[in-house]
C-alpha positions as CSV (number, residue, x, y, z in Angstrom):
1,E,2.5,-27.5,9.3
2,K,0.5,-29.6,11.7
3,F,0.4,-32.4,9.1
4,K,4.1,-32.8,9.1
5,T,4.3,-32.8,12.8
6,L,1.6,-35.5,13.1
7,K,3.3,-37.6,10.4
8,N,6.6,-37.4,12.1
9,E,5.1,-38.3,15.4
10,G,3.4,-41.3,13.8
11,N,6.7,-42.4,12.2
12,D,8.4,-42.1,15.6
13,L,5.7,-44.2,17.2
14,V,6.1,-46.9,14.6
15,K,9.9,-47.0,15.3
16,K,9.0,-47.6,19.0
17,G,6.5,-50.3,18.1
18,K,3.5,-48.3,19.3
19,Y,1.3,-49.1,16.3
20,E,-2.1,-48.3,17.9
21,E,-0.9,-44.8,18.7
22,A,0.7,-44.4,15.3
23,V,-2.6,-45.3,13.6
24,K,-4.3,-42.5,15.5
25,K,-1.6,-40.0,14.3
26,Y,-1.9,-41.1,10.7
27,S,-5.7,-40.9,10.9
28,E,-5.4,-37.3,12.1
29,C,-3.1,-36.6,9.2
30,M,-5.7,-37.9,6.8
31,K,-8.2,-35.3,8.1
32,L,-5.8,-32.6,7.1
33,N,-4.6,-34.0,3.8
34,T,-6.1,-37.0,1.9
35,K,-3.7,-36.6,-1.1
36,E,-0.6,-37.7,0.8
37,Y,-0.4,-41.4,0.0
38,T,2.5,-42.3,2.2
39,I,0.1,-41.8,5.2
40,Y,-2.1,-44.6,3.9
41,T,0.8,-47.0,3.3
42,N,2.3,-46.1,6.7
43,R,-1.1,-46.8,8.4
44,A,-1.4,-50.0,6.4
45,L,1.9,-51.1,7.9
46,C,0.6,-50.4,11.4
47,Y,-2.6,-52.4,10.7
48,L,-0.5,-55.3,9.5
49,K,1.5,-55.3,12.7
50,L,-1.8,-55.3,14.6
51,Y,-3.2,-58.2,12.5
52,K,-5.9,-55.9,11.1
53,Y,-5.6,-57.2,7.6
54,E,-8.9,-56.0,6.2
55,E,-8.1,-52.4,7.3
56,A,-4.6,-52.7,5.8
57,K,-6.0,-53.9,2.5
58,Q,-8.5,-51.0,2.4
59,D,-5.7,-48.4,2.9
60,C,-3.6,-50.1,0.1
61,D,-6.6,-50.3,-2.2
62,H,-7.3,-46.6,-1.7
63,V,-3.7,-45.7,-2.7
64,L,-3.7,-48.1,-5.7
65,Q,-7.0,-46.6,-7.0
66,I,-5.2,-43.3,-7.4
67,E,-1.6,-44.4,-7.9
68,D,-1.6,-47.8,-9.5
69,S,2.2,-48.2,-9.5
70,N,2.8,-47.7,-5.8
71,I,5.1,-50.5,-4.9
72,K,4.7,-50.2,-1.1
73,A,0.9,-50.3,-1.4
74,F,1.1,-53.5,-3.6
75,Y,3.5,-55.2,-1.2
76,R,1.5,-54.3,1.9
77,R,-1.7,-55.3,0.2
78,A,-0.1,-58.7,-0.6
79,L,0.8,-59.1,3.1
80,A,-2.7,-58.2,4.1
81,Y,-4.1,-60.9,1.7
82,K,-1.7,-63.4,3.1
83,G,-2.8,-62.6,6.6
84,L,-6.4,-62.9,5.6
85,Q,-5.7,-66.3,4.0
86,V,-3.9,-67.6,7.1
87,R,-6.7,-66.4,9.3
88,K,-9.3,-68.2,7.1
89,K,-7.3,-71.4,7.2
90,N,-7.0,-71.2,11.0
91,M,-10.7,-70.6,11.4
92,A,-11.5,-73.6,9.2
93,G,-9.2,-75.8,11.3
94,I,-11.0,-75.0,14.6
């Protein structure tokens, strides 16, 4: 059950605020199992914390294509869109 171990390690890293490392663990999980959608929403959370809004949006889009009622994916995608909007405004203001 390498998948479970990696997922738990990723979750522990998130709790410690080590988002870059957590992203790597979740990405490893995806190589083992692409059907576990919590990995995508967890990785999206990490991307949001790292201000990588486009990547977060892509992970959420992926989940919503398969499971269109996933609340976490909707919420995190909304946060990603908000981040992208703020970034756009800041770029325009320079």
